C-alpha positions, 0 to 999 in steps of 0.5 A: 500500500505504501509503494502505491501511494508513493507512486501516485505522489511521484506522478503528481510531482512531475508537473514541474519537473522532468519525467525523463531526468527529474530536473526541475523545469523553469529553474532560475539556475538554468535548464529547460524553460517550459509553460507548465501551467498551460490549460487549453487553447482559448477561443480567438476573436469571432470564432466558436468551438466545433467539437470534431467527430465522425459523420457522413460527408456527401449527398444523402438526399436525391441527386436530382441534378445527376452531378454524381460529384459527392457520393456519401463517405464516412469521414472523421474531423478533428475539433476546430474553430469557425467564424460565428458569421461570414466575414462582413464588410466592416471586417474587410474594410478594417483590413483595407484600412490597415493595408492603405495606411501601412502600404500607401498605394501612392508609393510605387513599391506598394501600389498593387498591394492595396489595389489587389486586395480591394473587392471587385464591386463590378460583380453587381453589374447585370446587362439587363439589370440596374445595380449601380447603387450596389456597386458604389455603396455595398462595400463601404456604406455603413448601412451594409457594414454587417452584411457579408463581403462579396466580390472577394476571390479565393486568393483575397480571402486567403490573404485576409486570413493571414493578415487576421492571424498577425493582427490577433497575435500582435495584440496578444503579445502587447496585452501580455507584456511581450511587446511595448504598448502601441507597438501594433500601430507602429507600421500604420504610423510609418514608424517602421517599414516592416509590420509584425508577422507571426511566423517571422516572430517565431523564427527570427524575432530580431527581424520583426518590425524591421529589426526595431527591437525596442518595440518588443521590449514589453514589461514582461521582457524587461523583467526577464532582462533584469534577471538575465542581461542576455536576450535568450528566451525573452521572445515567445515561442510555440512551446509557451502556448501564447500565440494562436494558430493561423486563421485560414479557410475551412476545408470542405469536410470541416465546412460541411460537418459544421454546417450540418450541426449533427450534435443536435441529433446526437444520442450517446455515440450515434445520430438520431437520423439525418439532416437535409439542412443546417436546421431540423426537419425537411422544410425551409419554413419555421413551424414555431408559433412566433414567425410561423411560415417565415423562411429560415434562410435567405435564398431565392424562392422562385422565378422573380421571387427573392424575398416575398411580397411587400408587407410579407417579406418572409425571408427579410431580404432581396439580396444579401441580409445582415449577418445573424438575421436568421437562427443559428444551427446547433453549433451556434453558426449563422447563415450556413445555408443561404445569404452568401455561398462560401469559399472553402480551401479545397481544390475541386475534383468530382470525387472525394477519395475516401479510399485513400483518406478518411481523416481531415480530408483535404485536397490542395496541399502544396508543401513549402518550407522557409527559405534559408540564406547562405548564413543560415537565416530565414529570408524575410520579404522587404519592400523591394522584394514583394512578389507580384503576380498577374491573375488570369483576368489581368488583375495584379496582386501581391503574393506576399507582404513585407515582413513575411518569410519567403516560402519555397517548395519542399525538395528532395531533402524533405521527400527522400524515402518518405512514405506520406508524400513524395513531392511538393504539389499534391493537388493532382494526387490520385486524380488527374495525374499520370497514375489516374489518367487513361494515358498513364503510360505516357510521361514516365520519362519526365516529358510533359503529357500533351494538354489534349491528353490530360484528364482535366484540360480546362481552357487556358487564358493567356495574360501578360505578366506583371513586374514581380520578384522571383527568388533564384536558388543556387546550390554549391559550396563555400570555404569555411574555417573550421577547427583550425583549417579551411574546409568546403561546406554545402552552400545555398544562395537564395537571391531575388531577381526582378522580372520585368512586365511583359506588354499586357496582352489578353488572349482567349482560349478558342479551342473547340476540343476542351472537355472540362472546366476543371484544373488546379486553379478552381476551388470548391464553394459551399452553401446556397446563396441569395441567388440560389433555390432551396436545393443548394441549401443542402450542406452536401452540395458542392460547386466550383469557381476559378480561384482568381474570380469573384461574384456577388454571391460568394463570401467566406468565413475563417476557421482555426485548428484546435490544438490539444484535447478534442473536447473543451473543459476536460469533458469525459466521455460517457461509457 
């Protein structure tokens, strides 16, 4: 009995000391420093917690359109967080204001940063309709401030997500005393040329804020410096559990799982039936006494009917509606059906390959790594090395911003003898590549498969390229003095090189042999919109659209991965 009690006491003692060595953590004398008081991930601004689980992904109702593009499959989703509402005009305007003040478009180096992020307001135009008021007012007028932003393409949505991550973490560092008060405004005020970036802070904190280390001397840092004059350990690292993971677009599987809200039908470890919509029942109208007969989402109810007749507007809107105008689903998410359809992260393919993977399914992985220079330091973008690109419609956008780390594709150093992946770009994996094409025996010697013989041969619109910066990687050796002698060591040099803009030309693909609109540049969007009939309100419905184009009916919301336990509050499962 004594031995058992001693064992229990020792296990509790390991909270502040190493189970491996017995050394005490966080000792002032030295040793390993670690956050032993960490509880669990806090919910970041705007998000709600979605506990993961198993569900049937895909269409469980009749396929009246005969698309055959989403056969039912069982998938498991890890817990994550999702925006309570769609990203609104006000949220996006805050992003535009930050870009405009931080990177003034009047400066030639920055001109296309702001202009490339502005939504395309011309999506409201209709050749036989009058919508000029929407073009001028929908994004910026305060009457629409809490309406979902539209006219945003997939690329812009991704860039917004990255900006949001940095601003949230920048505030966390300031509030917890790791940076000076007001440091988050330094870039907007022009006090520094390079703004805060989360990944740069973690990997190369001395390069944040353009090397202005004084902005990272908060009260907590100053106390640490009083005890130890060195800068070792004064910056937050991942092991401290202070910074939030990145905001991002949800995967298609996550979005569908969250929209269904099956937790409302759960009884122990099974579901009591299936759901056609994010709400219970087979109908789009509410049966509650209050508001009986009203529509439960904003959608098109028939030809020429976008919201009922005057005096009885049963869905309360003719175009988009203010967020939270309708009841939430069982996860507390609003407008997961209707209002606007939403971008998700996935590249579109007709088949969801559940035979290969049924855990956190996602098609679209392009693996990259941080670029490292010849001195072993990460390469950080500065105002002169921003990478610009020209979209298929001729619009010029910034692919990165000053302060971000340059990313390059993973190479053989990461893929050699790997069983999980063998190359950087996996968008074509098992669907559209050599192995799955009917011409699989071609291209085995490294030659390109002719476009006419590819599985997906969507039209190619040719557009002249804008001025941009590319990074040339050179592999070789350099001489270094080691242990009293000069030796040759491997060397990697990553150097920026400016590519001049070609004359802007636009050429249409007039080929009559195209058999598909699918390629690696089309992304899935989910959920019905104010322009759609009720059929598209089913969370299982999936459609696709070019990632560099925008519409007046597609918006987006953000997600964030959950780190740690599946459930919140250390909830125990019932047996």
